[in-house]
C-alpha positions, 0 to 999 in steps of 0.5 A, spaced: 250 196 757 253 202 754 261 202 755 265 208 756 272 210 754 276 216 756 282 219 753 285 226 752 289 225 759 297 227 759 302 231 762 302 238 762 305 244 766 301 249 770 297 253 766 296 249 760 290 246 758 287 239 756 281 236 753 278 230 755 273 225 751 268 220 754 266 216 748 260 211 749 259 204 745 252 205 743 248 209 739 247 216 743 248 219 750 241 222 749 237 222 755 243 220 759 246 224 765 254 224 764 258 226 770 266 226 771 269 225 777 277 224 779 281 221 784 288 223 786 293 219 789 291 217 796 284 221 796 277 219 795 274 220 788 271 227 787 265 229 783 267 235 779 261 236 773 255 233 771 251 234 764 244 233 764 240 231 757 237 238 756 244 241 756 244 244 764 251 243 767 254 243 774 261 244 777 264 243 783 267 250 786 274 248 785 273 247 777 268 252 776 270 257 771 276 253 769 273 246 766 267 246 761 263 240 759 260 239 752 257 234 748 257 232 740 251 227 740 253 225 732 260 222 735 256 220 742 262 223 746 262 228 752 268 233 753 271 236 759 275 242 757 280 243 762 283 250 762 288 253 767 290 247 770 294 246 777 298 241 780 292 240 785 288 237 779 293 231 778 288 225 778 285 220 774 279 222 771 273 218 769 266 219 766 260 216 769 253 215 765 247 214 768 241 212 764 234 208 764 239 201 764 243 203 770 250 207 771 256 205 767 263 208 768 269 208 764 276 206 766 279 213 767 285 217 764 291 220 767 292 227 768 298 230 771 300 237 772 307 239 773 309 246 777 
């Protein structure tokens, strides 16, 4: 089964940006649905964005216009660009892959936004 590894998290100040990466262990994400979720301390996990195989995207309202999905099939990577970050964006961000063989989750990457 495909393994996922996220990276790119860190500590930033409000208003700054980060670019998260989700790398798959096998040949390609082609045909797979890739979603990003986040979980803040003491809160339930929250879906934030999905990228469909044809390139369509959807974002939760709280991040729409600030976060952007993209993909590089040659690198088997999906990116989540985080702009205009705010303290309420602090969370562990995880990617999820849904393919013909089921669903896979990464381990997550921490994003911390200070005031």
